[in-house]
C-alpha positions as CSV (number, residue, x, y, z in Angstrom):
1,M,-20.2,31.7,18.7
2,V,-19.6,35.4,18.3
3,V,-19.4,36.9,14.8
4,L,-19.7,40.6,14.4
5,N,-20.3,42.0,10.9
6,L,-20.2,45.7,10.9
7,T,-21.9,47.5,8.0
8,I,-22.0,51.2,7.7
9,K,-24.7,52.7,5.5
10,L,-23.4,55.9,3.9
11,V,-25.5,58.5,2.2
12,L,-23.3,60.4,-0.2
13,H,-23.9,63.7,-1.9
14,K,-22.0,65.0,-4.8
15,G,-18.5,66.1,-3.7
16,D,-18.6,64.2,-0.3
17,V,-15.3,62.6,0.7
18,I,-15.2,59.7,3.1
19,Q,-12.0,58.9,5.1
20,G,-11.3,56.5,7.9
21,V,-14.3,54.2,7.4
22,N,-13.5,51.0,9.2
23,L,-15.5,48.1,7.9
24,L,-14.7,45.0,9.9
25,Q,-15.6,41.4,10.5
26,I,-14.8,40.0,14.0
27,R,-14.9,36.2,14.0
28,K,-13.5,33.2,15.8
29,A,-10.3,32.1,14.3
30,S,-9.5,28.6,13.1
31,K,-6.2,26.9,12.5
32,E,-6.4,28.1,8.9
33,D,-6.0,31.7,10.2
34,I,-2.6,30.9,12.0
35,K,-0.4,32.4,9.2
36,S,-2.3,35.8,9.4
37,I,-2.3,35.7,13.2
38,A,1.5,35.1,13.2
39,K,2.0,38.1,10.9
40,V,0.0,40.4,13.1
41,Y,1.8,39.1,16.2
42,V,5.3,39.6,14.9
43,D,4.6,42.9,13.3
44,G,2.7,44.1,16.4
45,W,5.6,43.2,18.7
46,K,8.1,45.0,16.4
47,T,6.1,48.2,16.4
48,T,4.7,48.2,20.0
49,Y,7.7,47.1,21.9
50,K,10.5,48.8,19.9
51,G,12.6,50.6,22.5
52,F,11.1,48.7,25.4
53,V,12.8,45.3,24.8
54,P,16.2,44.5,23.2
55,G,16.3,45.1,19.5
56,N,18.0,41.7,18.9
57,Y,15.0,40.0,20.5
58,L,12.6,41.8,18.2
59,E,14.8,40.9,15.2
60,S,14.7,37.2,16.3
61,L,10.9,37.1,16.0
62,T,9.8,35.2,12.9
63,Y,6.5,34.3,11.3
64,R,7.3,30.6,11.4
65,K,8.1,30.6,15.1
66,A,4.9,32.7,15.8
67,E,2.8,30.2,13.8
68,Q,4.2,27.4,16.0
69,K,3.5,29.5,19.2
70,W,-0.2,30.1,18.2
71,M,-0.8,26.5,17.0
72,S,0.6,25.4,20.4
73,F,-1.6,27.9,22.2
74,L,-4.8,26.6,20.5
75,S,-3.8,23.0,21.6
76,S,-3.1,24.0,25.2
77,E,-5.3,23.5,28.3
78,N,-8.0,25.8,29.6
79,N,-10.1,26.1,26.5
80,P,-8.0,28.6,24.5
81,F,-9.6,30.6,21.6
82,I,-8.7,33.4,19.3
83,Y,-10.8,36.1,17.5
84,I,-9.6,37.9,14.5
85,A,-10.5,41.3,12.9
86,V,-10.6,41.1,9.1
87,N,-10.9,44.3,7.1
88,E,-13.0,44.9,4.0
89,D,-10.1,43.6,1.8
90,G,-10.0,40.3,3.7
91,K,-6.8,41.1,5.5
92,T,-6.4,40.2,9.2
93,I,-5.5,43.4,11.0
94,G,-5.7,42.3,14.6
95,F,-6.5,39.4,16.9
96,A,-7.3,38.7,20.6
97,A,-6.7,35.4,22.4
98,G,-8.4,34.2,25.5
99,K,-8.4,31.2,27.8
100,G,-9.8,30.0,31.1
101,L,-7.9,30.5,34.3
102,D,-7.5,28.3,37.4
103,S,-7.8,31.3,39.7
104,D,-9.9,32.3,42.6
105,K,-10.0,35.9,41.5
106,F,-10.7,35.8,37.7
107,D,-12.4,33.2,35.5
108,G,-10.6,34.0,32.2
109,E,-7.5,35.7,30.8
110,L,-7.3,38.0,27.8
111,Y,-4.1,36.3,26.9
112,A,-3.1,38.6,24.0
113,L,-4.3,41.6,21.9
114,Y,-2.4,42.7,18.9
115,L,-3.2,45.0,16.0
116,L,-1.3,46.1,13.0
117,Q,0.1,49.6,13.6
118,E,-2.1,51.2,10.9
119,S,-5.2,49.6,12.5
120,R,-4.7,51.2,15.9
121,G,-7.0,54.0,17.2
122,L,-10.0,52.9,15.0
123,G,-11.9,50.9,17.7
124,T,-10.7,47.5,16.5
125,G,-9.0,46.6,19.8
126,K,-12.2,47.5,21.7
127,Q,-14.3,45.3,19.4
128,L,-11.8,42.4,19.9
129,V,-11.9,42.7,23.7
130,S,-15.7,42.8,23.5
131,A,-15.7,39.5,21.5
132,I,-13.4,37.9,24.1
133,A,-15.7,39.0,26.9
134,K,-18.8,37.7,25.1
135,H,-17.1,34.4,24.5
136,F,-16.4,34.1,28.2
137,T,-19.9,35.0,29.3
138,E,-21.3,32.4,26.9
139,Q,-19.1,29.9,28.8
140,G,-20.5,31.1,32.1
141,M,-17.3,33.0,32.9
142,N,-18.0,36.5,34.2
143,S,-14.5,38.0,35.0
144,M,-11.2,38.3,33.2
145,M,-7.7,39.7,33.5
146,V,-4.9,40.7,31.2
147,W,-1.1,41.2,31.7
148,V,0.4,44.4,30.2
149,M,4.0,45.4,30.0
150,E,4.3,48.5,32.2
151,Q,6.3,50.4,29.6
152,N,3.4,50.0,27.2
153,R,1.7,53.2,28.3
154,S,-0.8,53.2,25.5
155,G,-1.8,49.6,26.4
156,L,-2.2,50.6,30.1
157,G,-4.4,53.6,29.1
158,F,-6.5,51.4,26.7
159,Y,-7.4,48.9,29.4
160,E,-8.0,51.7,32.0
161,R,-10.4,53.4,29.6
162,M,-12.2,50.1,29.2
163,G,-12.8,49.9,33.0
164,A,-10.0,47.5,34.0
165,K,-8.4,48.0,37.4
166,A,-4.7,47.3,38.1
167,Y,-4.3,44.7,40.9
168,L,-1.0,42.9,40.7
169,R,2.6,43.3,39.3
170,R,5.2,40.8,38.3
171,K,8.7,40.8,36.8
172,N,9.1,39.1,33.5
173,E,12.1,38.3,31.3
174,V,11.9,39.3,27.6
175,G,15.0,38.8,25.5
176,G,17.3,38.7,28.4
177,M,15.9,41.9,29.9
178,L,13.8,42.1,33.0
179,V,10.5,44.1,32.5
180,E,7.6,44.9,34.8
181,D,4.1,43.7,33.9
182,V,0.9,44.9,35.4
183,A,-2.2,42.7,35.7
184,Y,-5.5,44.5,35.0
185,G,-8.8,42.9,35.7
186,W,-12.5,43.2,35.2
187,E,-14.6,41.6,38.0
188,D,-17.7,41.8,35.7
189,V,-17.2,41.6,31.9
190,S,-20.9,42.3,31.1
191,A,-20.2,46.0,30.4
192,L,-17.5,44.9,27.9
193,C,-20.1,42.8,26.1
194,R,-21.9,46.0,25.2
195,E,-18.8,47.7,23.9
196,G,-18.6,46.1,20.5
C-alpha cells in the first residue's frame, strides 16, 4: 500500500511570511471517501470542461450520481483503485483512479485524475500519478495509459511533461457532443514512481 505523508520543516525568522505551502497526504481511498471523491469529480468537471462540452451536461452532473459512478467503479473488474490527496485541513482536494487493462500494449490505465481548481499547479496531480504508478508496479504492472480530451490543453501538456507519449485517438460522445480524445502512454512507469 502506498501512503505518502509530506512534511515540510520550516525555519522561520521574525517577519518571515510563508505562502503556498502544500502539506498533503496521498492515500488509498476507501468506500468511506466516496462523497469527497464525488465532490472533486463534479467540481473538477465543471471547471475543467466548461466551454469544451455542453453547459447543460455540466449542469446535469450531481454529487449523488457521481457517488454512484465511483462506487460502481470500485466494484468493477480489473482491480480498480483510487488514491486521494487530503490537505492539512482534512479536505480531499484531488483523486486519481486506476485499473488493470486487458491490452497487449499497456498493463494499466490511469482512469481518472481530478483536482479542485484551487489545488492545481501545486504538484498534487504529479503526486497522485506517482501513487498510481507505484500501485501498478507493486502489482507487477510496468506500463500505463490515460485518455485525455483533446480540448483539455493543460491536461495534454501535463502528461507530456510527465513523459507520456501520444499513441492513439478516438471520438467520444459527451452530453450529445462528439469530442476527440487522445491516449497517452508510459511504456515504463518506474520513472513516475520517483516523481512523488
